[in-house]
VOKE-210127 format. One line per 10 residues: their letters; for each residue x, y, z of N, C-alpha, C, CB. Coordinates in Angstrom, 3 decimals. Glycine has a CB too. Example, Ala and Ser with C-alpha at 12.3 -4.5 7.8 and 13.67 -1.06 7.14 Angstrom:
% residues 2
as) 13.190,-5.690,7.800,12.300,-4.500,7.800,13.200,-3.300,7.800,11.308,-4.473,9.046 | 12.850,-2.250,7.080,13.670,-1.060,7.140,12.900,0.030,7.870,14.084,-0.598,5.725
END
This chain:
% residues 161
myialqvltv) 15.563,22.686,-30.862,16.704,22.113,-30.174,17.758,21.618,-31.173,16.251,20.969,-29.267 | 17.317,21.001,-32.264,18.228,20.490,-33.286,19.017,21.627,-33.919,17.453,19.718,-34.362 | 18.350,22.739,-34.210,19.028,23.888,-34.810,20.052,24.462,-33.830,18.004,24.976,-35.222 | 19.703,24.529,-32.566,20.645,25.017,-31.556,21.875,24.113,-31.497,19.967,25.092,-30.169 | 21.677,22.808,-31.591,22.800,21.871,-31.596,23.662,22.071,-32.838,22.293,20.422,-31.528 | 23.026,22.318,-33.970,23.793,22.575,-35.190,24.665,23.826,-35.031,22.845,22.736,-36.398 | 24.076,24.893,-34.532,24.814,26.145,-34.355,25.948,25.963,-33.346,23.865,27.273,-33.894 | 25.666,25.317,-32.229,26.696,25.063,-31.224,27.848,24.249,-31.820,26.093,24.326,-30.013 | 27.515,23.235,-32.596,28.552,22.388,-33.188,29.421,23.182,-34.150,27.922,21.197,-33.913 | 28.804,24.022,-34.965,29.576,24.865,-35.885,30.471,25.821,-35.096,28.632,25.661,-36.824
mlaamtmals) 29.962,26.396,-34.024,30.768,27.317,-33.210,31.958,26.592,-32.570,29.896,27.968,-32.114 | 31.727,25.404,-32.056,32.815,24.631,-31.457,33.848,24.241,-32.510,32.265,23.374,-30.766 | 33.380,23.895,-33.703,34.302,23.555,-34.793,35.110,24.784,-35.208,33.525,22.988,-36.009 | 34.476,25.950,-35.197,35.189,27.185,-35.541,36.284,27.474,-34.513,34.205,28.377,-35.624 | 35.997,27.257,-33.244,37.010,27.458,-32.197,38.154,26.457,-32.377,36.376,27.310,-30.781 | 37.807,25.220,-32.656,38.819,24.189,-32.879,39.716,24.581,-34.049,38.156,22.818,-33.145 | 39.105,25.033,-35.132,39.881,25.450,-36.294,40.726,26.676,-35.968,38.956,25.743,-37.481 | 40.157,27.639,-35.267,40.872,28.882,-34.966,42.162,28.616,-34.190,39.971,29.829,-34.169 | 42.089,27.736,-33.216,43.278,27.454,-32.401,44.394,26.844,-33.244,42.921,26.508,-31.245 | 44.054,25.879,-34.080,45.090,25.227,-34.882,45.579,26.124,-36.010,44.567,23.920,-35.456
vahaleypgk) 44.694,26.908,-36.603,45.112,27.830,-37.660,46.037,28.906,-37.081,43.876,28.483,-38.338 | 45.764,29.359,-35.871,46.641,30.359,-35.240,48.067,29.824,-35.148,46.118,30.739,-33.826 | 48.213,28.594,-34.722,49.546,27.995,-34.654,50.149,27.851,-36.047,49.485,26.626,-33.960 | 49.370,27.382,-37.001,49.885,27.165,-38.354,50.364,28.469,-38.988,48.809,26.525,-39.230 | 49.668,29.552,-38.735,50.056,30.837,-39.325,51.357,31.390,-38.741,48.946,31.846,-39.127 | 51.725,30.927,-37.571,52.982,31.366,-36.953,54.205,30.660,-37.541,52.930,31.126,-35.455 | 53.968,29.583,-38.237,55.058,28.715,-38.709,56.190,29.462,-39.420,54.500,27.679,-39.639 | 55.917,30.275,-40.443,57.039,30.930,-41.139,57.877,31.819,-40.212,56.509,31.767,-42.297 | 57.223,32.547,-39.330,57.953,33.409,-38.407,58.747,32.633,-37.377,57.003,34.329,-37.710 | 58.174,31.541,-36.886,58.863,30.773,-35.850,60.081,30.045,-36.394,57.912,29.777,-35.220
lrlskeqyls) 60.104,29.777,-37.694,61.291,29.147,-38.278,62.511,30.071,-38.230,61.009,28.738,-39.722 | 62.280,31.367,-38.111,63.386,32.332,-38.060,63.970,32.471,-36.663,62.917,33.689,-38.548 | 63.334,31.874,-35.671,63.806,32.029,-34.291,64.996,31.125,-34.007,62.679,31.727,-33.304 | 65.915,31.624,-33.198,67.019,30.793,-32.716,66.460,29.787,-31.710,68.153,31.670,-32.068 | 67.288,28.846,-31.328,66.867,27.854,-30.334,66.433,28.545,-29.046,68.007,26.852,-30.044 | 67.204,29.489,-28.567,66.898,30.165,-27.312,65.575,30.937,-27.416,68.046,31.119,-26.927 | 65.391,31.637,-28.527,64.148,32.393,-28.728,62.950,31.453,-28.802,64.233,33.242,-30.011 | 63.090,30.398,-29.563,61.983,29.453,-29.732,61.597,28.830,-28.396,62.360,28.353,-30.741 | 62.591,28.349,-27.656,62.317,27.709,-26.371,61.757,28.702,-25.355,63.587,27.066,-25.823 | 62.102,29.964,-25.497,61.571,30.996,-24.614,60.104,31.291,-24.924,62.401,32.275,-24.736
vqpiyypgft) 59.758,31.294,-26.188,58.400,31.630,-26.630,57.427,30.456,-26.438,58.418,32.054,-28.105 | 57.878,29.258,-26.634,56.990,28.094,-26.696,56.054,27.923,-25.484,57.821,26.864,-26.841 | 56.503,28.090,-24.248,55.608,27.864,-23.104,54.463,28.871,-22.958,56.408,27.878,-21.857 | 54.478,29.973,-23.697,53.403,30.964,-23.535,52.058,30.446,-24.013,53.747,32.234,-24.287 | 52.057,29.425,-24.840,50.810,28.933,-25.424,49.935,28.164,-24.447,51.117,28.061,-26.592 | 50.523,27.484,-23.519,49.799,26.449,-22.798,48.617,26.910,-21.952,50.731,25.752,-21.938 | 48.677,27.998,-21.226,47.489,28.348,-20.427,46.236,28.590,-21.278,47.779,29.588,-19.602 | 46.319,29.472,-22.253,45.139,29.812,-23.058,44.714,28.716,-24.008,45.402,31.051,-23.840 | 45.677,28.109,-24.682,45.330,27.080,-25.656,44.813,25.817,-24.977,46.537,26.747,-26.522 | 45.253,25.563,-23.759,44.731,24.411,-23.020,43.257,24.621,-22.691,45.544,24.176,-21.725
iggisevavi) 42.893,25.822,-22.277,41.485,26.125,-21.991,40.664,26.043,-23.268,41.341,27.526,-21.349 | 41.166,26.654,-24.349,40.462,26.605,-25.632,40.328,25.199,-26.175,41.172,27.461,-26.641 | 41.253,24.336,-25.802,41.227,22.956,-26.274,40.005,22.173,-25.836,42.439,22.253,-25.808 | 39.292,22.685,-24.853,38.056,22.029,-24.426,37.079,21.928,-25.596,37.410,22.797,-23.250 | 37.116,22.918,-26.486,36.220,22.893,-27.655,36.503,21.696,-28.547,36.360,24.185,-28.465 | 37.746,21.213,-28.562,38.109,20.102,-29.430,37.441,18.798,-29.004,39.612,19.928,-29.444 | 37.237,18.628,-27.729,36.528,17.450,-27.228,35.027,17.667,-27.359,36.910,17.154,-25.753 | 34.565,18.851,-26.999,33.132,19.158,-27.049,32.579,19.061,-28.461,32.872,20.548,-26.494 | 33.355,19.456,-29.473,32.842,19.407,-30.851,32.650,17.966,-31.309,33.797,20.143,-31.811 | 33.466,17.059,-30.846,33.293,15.649,-31.221,32.000,15.111,-30.625,34.501,14.797,-30.747
vaalallvlt) 31.738,15.444,-29.377,30.495,15.014,-28.726,29.285,15.612,-29.455,30.487,15.434,-27.226 | 29.354,16.907,-29.768,28.242,17.586,-30.441,28.034,17.037,-31.852,28.496,19.102,-30.498 | 29.128,16.803,-32.590,29.008,16.267,-33.956,28.452,14.845,-33.933,30.380,16.288,-34.670 | 28.843,14.077,-32.947,28.301,12.722,-32.806,26.799,12.779,-32.511,29.043,11.952,-31.683 | 26.391,13.711,-31.650,24.966,13.884,-31.353,24.197,14.261,-32.616,24.765,14.960,-30.267 | 24.753,15.156,-33.424,24.100,15.524,-34.688,23.974,14.315,-35.603,24.884,16.641,-35.397 | 25.019,13.537,-35.672,25.001,12.351,-36.529,23.905,11.375,-36.093,26.371,11.652,-36.505 | 23.783,11.170,-34.801,22.760,10.257,-34.266,21.352,10.796,-34.521,22.973,10.037,-32.755 | 21.184,12.098,-34.448,19.862,12.712,-34.606,19.455,12.959,-36.066,19.832,14.015,-33.862 | 20.370,12.755,-36.986,20.098,13.014,-38.401,19.723,11.701,-39.086,21.331,13.671,-39.099
psgtaefwlf) 18.657,11.729,-39.903,18.259,10.496,-40.607,19.414,9.928,-41.449,17.035,10.772,-41.512 | 19.685,8.646,-41.279,20.792,8.021,-42.009,20.494,7.990,-43.506,21.050,6.591,-41.485 | 21.544,8.021,-44.273,21.410,7.958,-45.723,21.184,9.298,-46.390,20.300,7.059,-46.074 | 20.917,10.349,-45.606,20.693,11.676,-46.192,22.046,12.350,-46.456,19.808,12.561,-45.249 | 22.020,13.370,-47.279,23.246,14.125,-47.550,23.797,14.728,-46.261,22.983,15.235,-48.591 | 22.905,15.246,-45.418,23.340,15.841,-44.154,24.039,14.809,-43.274,22.144,16.445,-43.408 | 23.489,13.619,-43.219,24.077,12.549,-42.412,25.526,12.306,-42.846,23.242,11.242,-42.539 | 25.739,12.160,-44.153,27.086,11.862,-44.634,28.029,13.042,-44.454,27.043,11.460,-46.094 | 27.517,14.249,-44.574,28.350,15.427,-44.311,28.727,15.501,-42.833,27.617,16.715,-44.739 | 27.771,15.217,-41.943,28.080,15.181,-40.512,29.084,14.071,-40.209,26.792,14.978,-39.686
agalaalvmv) 28.932,12.922,-40.872,29.870,11.811,-40.666,31.279,12.208,-41.105,29.405,10.557,-41.441 | 31.385,12.860,-42.249,32.694,13.321,-42.723,33.291,14.359,-41.796,32.578,13.895,-44.125 | 32.464,15.272,-41.318,32.926,16.296,-40.379,33.421,15.647,-39.092,31.797,17.304,-40.071 | 32.662,14.699,-38.593,33.063,14.003,-37.368,34.403,13.294,-37.567,31.980,12.989,-36.942 | 34.576,12.638,-38.705,35.845,11.954,-38.989,37.003,12.956,-39.014,35.764,11.196,-40.339 | 36.798,14.103,-39.641,37.849,15.122,-39.701,38.176,15.663,-38.308,37.422,16.274,-40.626 | 37.145,15.866,-37.487,37.360,16.401,-36.144,38.014,15.369,-35.222,36.035,16.866,-35.547 | 37.721,14.103,-35.433,38.423,13.047,-34.692,39.891,13.022,-35.120,37.752,11.651,-34.932 | 40.141,13.252,-36.409,41.520,13.284,-36.905,42.325,14.398,-36.232,41.533,13.473,-38.432 | 41.679,15.524,-35.921,42.358,16.603,-35.188,42.911,16.043,-33.874,41.378,17.802,-34.913
qvifwtmtqp) 42.121,15.226,-33.191,42.560,14.635,-31.927,43.634,13.575,-32.132,41.376,14.029,-31.196 | 43.493,12.768,-33.159,44.509,11.741,-33.443,45.862,12.409,-33.673,44.107,10.883,-34.686 | 45.871,13.469,-34.463,47.119,14.191,-34.724,47.665,14.786,-33.425,46.895,15.308,-35.777 | 46.776,15.349,-32.608,47.223,15.928,-31.340,47.920,14.885,-30.476,46.037,16.531,-30.580 | 47.266,13.747,-30.271,47.796,12.761,-29.332,49.019,12.026,-29.857,46.731,11.766,-28.990 | 49.161,11.916,-31.176,50.302,11.175,-31.719,51.472,12.060,-32.132,49.859,10.371,-32.897 | 51.205,13.335,-32.462,52.285,14.212,-32.922,52.532,15.405,-31.998,51.973,14.713,-34.306 | 51.470,16.058,-31.559,51.618,17.295,-30.789,51.938,17.021,-29.324,50.350,18.130,-30.889 | 51.157,16.175,-28.697,51.297,15.947,-27.252,52.671,15.435,-26.836,50.257,14.971,-26.795 | 53.278,14.507,-27.582,54.629,14.091,-27.169,55.618,15.263,-27.150,55.149,12.998,-28.106
vnsfwlkete) 55.443,16.216,-28.072,56.341,17.368,-28.112,55.995,18.351,-26.998,56.266,18.066,-29.482 | 54.705,18.467,-26.668,54.331,19.311,-25.526,55.094,18.865,-24.289,52.802,19.254,-25.269 | 55.186,17.568,-24.094,55.927,17.034,-22.952,57.399,17.430,-23.032,55.790,15.503,-22.889 | 57.957,17.425,-24.230,59.354,17.824,-24.443,59.545,19.291,-24.062,59.772,17.591,-25.920 | 58.649,20.177,-24.526,58.780,21.612,-24.242,58.650,21.901,-22.747,57.723,22.407,-25.019 | 57.801,21.169,-22.082,57.460,21.506,-20.699,58.226,20.698,-19.657,55.997,21.310,-20.487 | 59.211,19.940,-20.080,59.900,19.071,-19.117,60.604,19.840,-18.004,60.907,18.213,-19.837 | 60.965,21.099,-18.240,61.632,21.892,-17.205,60.747,23.010,-16.665,62.916,22.482,-17.752 | 59.455,22.967,-16.975,58.520,24.005,-16.523,57.735,23.487,-15.336,57.558,24.433,-17.665 | 57.637,24.296,-14.304,56.851,23.912,-13.138,55.365,24.132,-13.452,57.288,24.729,-11.872
lgrmatrffe) 54.587,23.078,-13.322,53.163,23.116,-13.650,52.340,22.722,-12.433,52.848,22.183,-14.839 | 51.064,23.074,-12.460,50.143,22.617,-11.429,49.888,21.125,-11.569,48.824,23.391,-11.501 | 49.208,20.543,-10.591,48.982,19.106,-10.564,48.214,18.607,-11.794,48.232,18.733,-9.306 | 47.104,19.302,-12.151,46.319,18.874,-13.309,47.109,19.012,-14.599,45.032,19.678,-13.403 | 47.799,20.139,-14.749,48.590,20.362,-15.965,49.707,19.327,-16.070,49.181,21.791,-15.977 | 50.337,19.023,-14.960,51.395,18.013,-14.966,50.846,16.678,-15.434,52.022,17.871,-13.571 | 49.712,16.292,-14.897,49.092,15.017,-15.284,48.764,15.009,-16.778,47.809,14.762,-14.456 | 48.186,16.107,-17.292,47.811,16.172,-18.700,49.042,16.127,-19.604,47.002,17.440,-18.975 | 50.052,16.929,-19.301,51.200,17.023,-20.187,52.169,15.857,-20.046,51.922,18.303,-19.935 | 52.009,15.028,-19.039,52.808,13.812,-18.948,52.203,12.692,-19.787,52.936,13.368,-17.492
trsgavprdw) 50.987,12.889,-20.285,50.325,11.890,-21.121,50.994,11.877,-22.486,48.799,12.181,-21.251 | 51.541,10.734,-22.848,52.227,10.617,-24.133,51.707,9.390,-24.865,53.767,10.532,-23.943 | 51.588,9.508,-26.183,51.204,8.341,-26.954,52.043,8.190,-28.210,49.746,8.417,-27.318 | 52.919,9.137,-28.465,53.780,9.069,-29.639,55.233,9.177,-29.220,53.426,10.177,-30.646 | 56.123,9.170,-30.189,57.554,9.254,-29.917,57.942,10.691,-29.571,58.367,8.753,-31.129 | 58.724,10.840,-28.518,59.212,12.153,-28.109,60.513,12.428,-28.873,59.437,12.223,-26.546 | 60.596,13.559,-29.566,61.813,13.881,-30.314,63.022,14.038,-29.400,61.611,15.154,-31.118 | 64.212,13.842,-29.961,65.439,13.901,-29.164,66.034,15.286,-29.054,66.454,12.989,-29.741 | 65.841,16.115,-30.077,66.445,17.445,-30.033,65.413,18.504,-30.368,67.634,17.537,-30.999 | 65.771,19.749,-30.154,64.796,20.831,-30.293,64.363,21.041,-31.734,65.369,22.116,-29.746
vaardqwers) 65.235,20.818,-32.718,64.856,21.013,-34.119,63.815,19.974,-34.524,66.098,20.925,-35.043 | 64.046,18.733,-34.167,63.073,17.682,-34.473,61.755,17.955,-33.749,63.627,16.292,-34.078 | 61.851,18.416,-32.499,60.639,18.740,-31.733,59.893,19.902,-32.383,60.995,19.088,-30.267 | 60.636,20.936,-32.753,60.015,22.088,-33.412,59.312,21.668,-34.705,61.072,23.169,-33.712 | 60.008,20.929,-35.538,59.440,20.529,-36.827,58.199,19.669,-36.647,60.477,19.775,-37.652 | 58.253,18.719,-35.712,57.095,17.857,-35.462,55.924,18.664,-34.929,57.456,16.743,-34.476 | 56.186,19.558,-33.983,55.116,20.356,-33.373,54.480,21.278,-34.397,55.655,21.176,-32.194 | 55.309,21.957,-35.180,54.791,22.894,-36.178,54.016,22.160,-37.267,55.938,23.702,-36.801 | 54.544,21.055,-37.764,53.830,20.278,-38.790,52.518,19.720,-38.251,54.712,19.129,-39.303 | 52.520,19.319,-37.009,51.286,18.768,-36.434,50.174,19.807,-36.444,51.531,18.273,-34.997
hilrasaatv) 50.527,21.058,-36.210,49.503,22.101,-36.204,49.026,22.453,-37.607,50.034,23.341,-35.523 | 49.870,22.312,-38.591,49.428,22.507,-39.974,48.454,21.392,-40.347,50.645,22.532,-40.957 | 48.763,20.169,-39.964,47.855,19.036,-40.232,46.545,19.188,-39.458,48.535,17.697,-39.856 | 46.648,19.609,-38.196,45.438,19.816,-37.388,44.576,20.930,-37.976,45.812,20.151,-35.929 | 45.207,21.997,-38.444,44.455,23.098,-39.057,43.738,22.619,-40.313,45.393,24.275,-39.397 | 44.395,21.790,-41.090,43.771,21.251,-42.303,42.567,20.377,-41.961,44.794,20.442,-43.119 | 42.733,19.479,-41.007,41.627,18.596,-40.619,40.479,19.392,-40.005,42.116,17.528,-39.627 | 40.790,20.358,-39.157,39.745,21.178,-38.528,39.000,22.006,-39.567,40.355,22.101,-37.460 | 39.710,22.499,-40.565,39.077,23.280,-41.633,38.117,22.412,-42.430,40.141,23.889,-42.566 | 38.529,21.201,-42.750,37.642,20.269,-43.458,36.411,19.981,-42.602,38.387,18.943,-43.804
glflltiava) 36.612,19.747,-41.309,35.486,19.485,-40.405,34.497,20.633,-40.378,35.990,19.218,-39.002 | 34.994,21.851,-40.227,34.110,23.020,-40.200,33.403,23.200,-41.539,34.907,24.288,-39.849 | 34.106,23.009,-42.624,33.532,23.136,-43.958,32.368,22.154,-44.142,34.613,22.895,-45.032 | 32.586,20.896,-43.803,31.542,19.884,-43.966,30.349,20.153,-43.044,32.112,18.488,-43.690 | 30.630,20.562,-41.814,29.546,20.903,-40.891,28.707,22.057,-41.427,30.112,21.263,-39.513 | 29.377,23.065,-41.928,28.669,24.251,-42.436,27.785,23.904,-43.631,29.672,25.345,-42.831 | 28.314,23.082,-44.532,27.483,22.661,-45.674,26.273,21.872,-45.194,28.308,21.811,-46.667 | 26.485,20.944,-44.261,25.368,20.139,-43.747,24.297,20.998,-43.108,25.869,19.121,-42.738 | 24.703,21.986,-42.331,23.755,22.871,-41.661,23.027,23.740,-42.683,24.477,23.753,-40.623 | 23.727,24.137,-43.749,23.122,25.000,-44.759,22.083,24.270,-45.614,24.199,25.576,-45.650
l) 22.160,22.943,-45.679,21.227,22.174,-46.529,19.802,22.202,-45.989,21.696,20.721,-46.650
END
């Protein structure tokens, strides 16, 4: 059961990393888009990435379970603790940098009831113009990709030990 939890946690961390890295890799190309092009493209992300985002919450739960089940003071314990901290940071960045901009992008988009409730949730400052929103959103995904990569790296080392 412990090995299955380790594998599941690594898989969830890989999904978390994949989603943020996908956004980060688009950054150079998206900087070339005009305002109209950028605003036209931006809403395409939300259906699929919102579903994939479930892995971001699930990996925190799974990593916490691994931490609780691993003997304290061991190398694995500290690697799991570091991974958990990095994966929590992915969420902190999302809620303070990404989510306020999501609300900015979707303010004129008709959404379902659940999506409306989720995207109206704000915890950071909403940018005033599209350039500031673009820069904040794009940078947030580079930071999220970095944190998710560290989380996956630490998890993988812990599992390999």
